[in-house]
C-alpha positions in Angstrom: 96.0 107.8 95.8 93.8 105.2 94.3 95.1 102.1 92.5 94.8 101.7 88.8 94.9 98.2 87.1 95.0 97.1 83.5 93.6 93.9 82.0 95.0 91.1 79.9 92.7 91.3 76.9 92.7 89.1 73.9 91.7 90.3 70.4 91.3 88.4 67.1 94.5 88.7 65.2 94.5 90.4 61.8 95.3 87.1 60.1 91.8 85.9 61.0 89.3 87.5 58.6 86.2 86.3 60.4 84.6 88.7 62.9 81.9 88.4 65.5 78.5 88.7 63.9 75.6 90.5 65.6 73.6 88.9 68.4 70.6 90.6 66.9 70.4 93.0 63.9 67.4 94.8 65.3 67.4 97.9 67.5 65.3 97.8 70.7 63.4 101.0 70.0 61.3 100.2 67.0 62.7 96.9 65.6 64.3 98.4 62.6 67.7 97.1 61.4 70.9 98.4 62.8 72.9 100.7 60.5 76.5 101.8 60.0 76.3 104.1 63.0 75.5 101.2 65.2 78.1 98.9 63.7 80.8 101.4 64.6 80.0 100.8 68.2 79.9 97.0 68.0 82.7 94.9 69.5 83.4 92.4 66.8 86.9 91.4 67.6 87.4 91.1 71.4 87.8 87.5 72.5 88.4 88.1 76.2 88.2 91.3 78.2 90.6 89.8 80.7 92.5 86.6 81.6 92.9 86.5 85.4 92.9 84.5 88.7 90.1 84.7 91.1 90.7 86.3 94.5 91.6 82.9 96.1 93.8 81.9 93.2 91.9 78.6 92.7 90.8 79.2 89.1 92.0 80.9 86.0 89.1 82.9 84.5 88.3 84.5 81.2 85.4 87.0 80.8 84.4 88.3 77.3 81.6 88.9 74.8 79.7 85.9 73.6 81.4 83.9 70.9 78.4 83.5 68.6 79.6 82.6 65.1 83.3 82.6 66.4 82.6 79.4 68.4 82.9 77.2 65.3 86.2 78.9 64.5 87.9 79.1 67.9 86.7 76.1 69.8 88.1 74.0 71.5 90.1 76.3 73.6 93.0 74.8 75.6 95.4 76.4 78.1 98.9 75.6 79.2 100.1 77.0 82.6 103.8 77.6 83.4 105.0 75.4 80.6 103.2 72.4 81.9 103.1 69.7 79.2 99.4 69.0 79.9 96.8 71.2 78.2 93.7 72.1 80.2 90.4 72.7 78.4 88.8 76.1 79.0 85.2 75.4 80.1 83.1 78.2 78.6 79.5 79.0 79.5 77.4 81.8 78.0 74.5 83.5 79.9 71.5 85.8 79.4 70.7 84.9 75.8 74.3 84.8 74.8 75.3 88.2 76.0 78.3 87.2 78.2 80.9 84.4 78.1 82.8 83.1 81.1 85.6 80.6 80.9 87.3 78.7 83.8 90.2 76.3 84.4 90.9 74.8 87.8 94.3 75.5 89.2 94.2 72.6 91.7 97.6 71.0 92.4 99.3 73.3 89.9 102.4 75.2 91.1 101.8 79.0 90.9 104.2 81.9 91.1 104.0 85.7 91.5 103.9 85.7 87.7 102.5 82.8 85.7 102.9 82.1 82.0 99.5 81.4 80.5 99.4 80.0 76.9 96.0 79.7 75.2 95.4 77.8 71.9 92.2 78.6 70.0 91.6 75.5 67.9 95.0 75.9 66.3 93.8 79.0 64.5 95.8 81.3 66.8 97.7 81.3 70.1 97.9 83.9 72.8 100.3 84.0 75.8 100.7 86.4 78.7 102.1 86.6 82.2 99.3 86.7 84.8 100.1 87.8 88.3 98.7 86.1 91.3 95.6 87.8 92.7 96.8 89.7 95.7 93.7 91.7 96.4 92.1 91.5 99.8 88.5 90.4 100.2 86.6 93.5 101.2 83.3 93.1 103.1 81.3 95.6 101.0 82.3 96.7 97.5 80.6 99.3 95.3 81.1 99.0 91.6 80.1 100.7 88.3 81.2 101.3 84.8 81.6 104.9 83.6 82.8 107.1 80.8 83.5 110.9 80.9 81.4 111.7 84.0 82.3 114.9 85.8 84.9 114.3 88.5 82.7 116.2 91.0 79.9 113.7 90.4 82.2 110.8 90.9 83.7 112.2 94.1 80.2 112.9 95.5 78.9 109.5 94.5 81.8 107.8 96.2 81.4 110.0 99.3 77.6 109.3 99.5 78.0 105.5 99.5 81.0 105.6 101.8 79.2 107.7 104.3 75.8 106.0 104.2 76.8 102.3 103.6 80.3 102.1 105.0 81.8 100.9 101.7 85.2 99.2 102.1 86.2 99.6 98.4 84.8 101.3 95.3 85.8 99.8 92.0 85.2 101.9 88.9 85.5 100.4 85.4 86.6 103.2 83.3 85.4 102.9 79.7 88.2 104.9 78.0 87.3 108.3 79.4 88.7 111.5 77.9 89.3 112.9 81.4 91.4 109.9 82.6 94.1 112.1 84.1 91.5 113.9 86.3 90.1 110.5 87.2 93.6 109.3 88.2 94.0 112.4 90.4 91.1 111.5 92.7 92.6 111.1 96.2 90.9 108.1 97.7 92.8 105.1 99.0 89.6 103.0 98.9 89.1 103.7 95.2 90.3 101.2 92.5 90.1 102.0 88.8 90.1 99.2 86.3 91.0 100.3 82.8 88.2 98.9 80.6 88.8 100.3 77.1 86.3 98.3 75.1 83.5 99.2 72.8 80.3 99.5 74.8 78.0 98.3 72.1 75.4 99.9 69.9 73.4 102.4 71.9 70.2 101.3 70.2 70.6 97.6 70.7 70.6 96.1 74.2 71.2 92.6 72.8 74.6 93.7 71.5 75.9 95.6 74.5 78.4 93.3 76.1 80.8 95.7 77.8 78.9 96.4 81.0 78.0 92.8 81.6 81.7 92.0 81.2 82.6 94.5 83.9 80.0 93.2 86.3 81.1 89.6 86.0 84.8 90.5 86.1 84.2 92.4 89.4 82.4 89.4 90.9 85.1 86.9 89.8 88.2 88.9 90.5 87.2 90.7 93.7 84.3 88.7 95.1 83.9 85.8 97.5 81.6 85.6 100.5 81.4 89.4 100.7 78.8 91.7 99.2 78.9 93.8 96.0 76.7 96.8 95.3 75.8 97.5 91.6 74.8 101.2 91.3 75.8 103.7 88.5 77.1 107.2 89.0 73.6 108.6 88.4 72.0 106.4 91.0 71.9 107.0 94.8 70.4 104.3 97.1 68.1 105.5 99.9 66.8 103.4 102.8 64.0 104.6 105.0 65.5 102.6 107.8 69.2 101.7 108.0 68.6 98.0 107.4 71.0 97.1 104.7 73.1 94.9 107.0 69.9 93.0 108.1 69.2 92.3 104.4 72.8 91.3 103.8 72.7 88.8 106.7 69.6 87.1 105.3 69.8 87.2 101.5 72.2 86.5 98.7 70.4 89.0 96.3 68.7 92.2 97.3 66.9 94.1 94.6 65.8 97.8 94.7 63.2 99.7 92.6 63.7 103.3 91.6 62.2 106.7 91.4 63.3 108.9 88.5 64.7 112.4 89.3 63.8 114.5 86.3 66.1 117.2 84.9 64.9 120.6 86.0 67.4 123.0 84.7 69.7 124.1 87.6 70.8 127.7 88.1 74.5 126.8 87.7 76.1 124.7 85.0 78.3 123.2 87.7 75.5 121.3 89.2 75.3 118.0 91.1 72.9 115.8 93.0 71.8 118.4 95.5 70.6 120.7 92.8 67.7 118.4 92.1 64.9 118.3 94.7 62.0 116.7 92.9 61.3 113.1 91.9 58.5 111.3 90.1 55.6 110.4 92.4 55.3 107.0 90.8 58.2 104.4 90.7 60.2 103.9 87.6 59.1 100.9 85.5 61.8 98.3 85.4 65.5 98.7 85.8 66.1 97.3 89.3 69.5 97.5 90.8 71.0 95.1 93.3 73.4 94.1 96.1 74.6 90.5 96.0 76.8 87.8 97.5 79.4 86.7 94.8 79.8 83.2 96.1 76.1 82.5 95.5 76.0 83.8 91.9 76.7 82.2 88.5 76.4 85.3 86.3 75.6 89.0 86.5 73.3 91.0 84.2 72.7 94.8 84.5 69.5 94.5 86.5 69.6 91.0 87.9 71.8 88.0 88.6 71.5 84.3 88.2 71.8 82.6 91.6 73.3 79.1 91.7 70.3 77.6 93.4 67.9 79.2 90.9 69.1 77.0 88.1 66.7 74.3 89.2 63.3 74.6 87.5 61.4 74.6 90.8 63.3 77.7 91.9 62.9 79.4 88.5 59.1 79.0 88.8 59.1 80.2 92.4 61.2 83.2 91.5 58.9 84.2 88.7 55.9 83.8 91.0 57.6 85.8 93.8 58.4 88.7 91.4 54.8 88.9 90.2 53.4 88.9 93.7 55.8 91.7 94.7 54.0 93.9 92.2 50.6 93.5 93.9 49.5 96.8 95.5 47.9 97.0 99.0 49.3 93.6 100.1 47.3 91.8 102.8 49.1 90.4 105.9 48.7 86.9 104.4 50.4 87.9 101.2 53.2 89.7 103.1 53.8 86.6 105.2 53.9 84.5 102.0 56.4 86.8 100.3 58.6 86.7 103.4 58.6 82.9 103.3 59.3 82.8 99.5 62.1 85.3 99.9 63.8 83.2 102.5 63.5 80.1 100.4 64.9 81.9 97.3 67.6 83.8 99.4 66.6 86.9 97.5 64.4 90.0 98.4 62.8 92.6 96.2 62.7 95.4 98.7 59.3 97.2 98.9 59.7 100.8 97.7 58.3 102.2 101.0 61.3 100.6 102.7 64.1 101.5 100.2 64.7 102.7 96.7 67.3 104.3 94.5 67.1 107.7 92.9 67.8 107.7 89.1 69.1 111.2 88.3 68.6 111.9 84.6 70.6 115.1 84.8 73.8 113.3 86.1 74.8 112.2 82.7 76.9 113.0 79.7 73.7 112.5 77.7 75.4 109.8 75.6 72.0 108.3 74.6 70.8 111.6 73.1 70.3 109.9 69.7 67.0 108.6 71.1 66.7 109.9 74.7 67.6 113.5 75.6 68.1 113.1 79.3 68.7 116.9 79.7 65.4 118.1 78.3 64.0 120.6 80.8 61.1 119.2 82.8 58.1 121.2 83.9 57.1 120.3 87.4 53.5 119.1 87.9 51.5 117.3 90.6 53.2 114.1 89.4 56.4 115.2 91.1 57.2 115.3 94.8 59.8 117.1 96.8 62.5 115.0 98.5 65.7 115.4 100.4 68.0 112.4 101.1 70.9 114.6 102.2 69.5 115.5 105.6 72.1 115.6 108.3 
């Protein structure tokens, strides 16, 4: 049976009337203003998704949505640990245009116990306290993680099995976003599966700038379970395929490995109880944008959905080199000189954008609850044309 863990979340108390304002009041589709439907999905009162120790119990971490206007109200934030008289300031940084906030306190020379009393003061506006257990999780060499809500149990089982069989996953961590089929999820029999209860508002479907929940889960996974191991970020509707079994070679060389995708369109299956093998055609051209990745947590500052910020890339020289590298990777029909140059650049950057002829992931539009149907019907039947090609990644 898999393990299920809960989090130590912090919410604004009712006594504080101020709420988090929007990061942007525009939707990403046409630039019009968000409405009441969008605001119902916005998380305006979560301060921290979790308060926890890292896997080596060297730091106390907090992960949460950006503070935005709440910063003026709640800062400075100070922590007391196990009734220590001294208060320790929570050092908070926000990343990706203020879409995730990560706080940290060093635990160096502090006595720690199996359970530790953590008291947090938010600018004397309110206080929170909780008992935080030591992080007893083992460092697993390769972890697969995702966030999901209400996906069919068959899909989840087959997704876990696919990655376990093809990439020798040591642990799969699923952040469950308050699914209605939680009992079925708990019944999955897999000792390598860990479910983290993540019952927060995802954010307005039509506003990427206000979707904090998934970024929170990605950074939480890195900080709570990551070290010098590798973590794979792929969703339930995404299956990674390598033309050659070279993932370990990439892992040995790079801190960040990025993969492009082919879309697998929804062609209505015969049975309603369908899954991955019921779709046999993909687009002939790669999907635009939306890379997914494998990364080394010890080399990363922050995770976004389709990229990470590596520690060494904070320097302006590396930023410029990274941008140049990404543009050169898009060049078609690369000469041997360009291929050599890209190899050198990737070694300097410690990252690789894998050519799509070497590896890619398949993005199954039909493996979905269709939760974005307000603007994208993923289950609209597709008529096959010469722009689709037959594929089979399940060959034995």
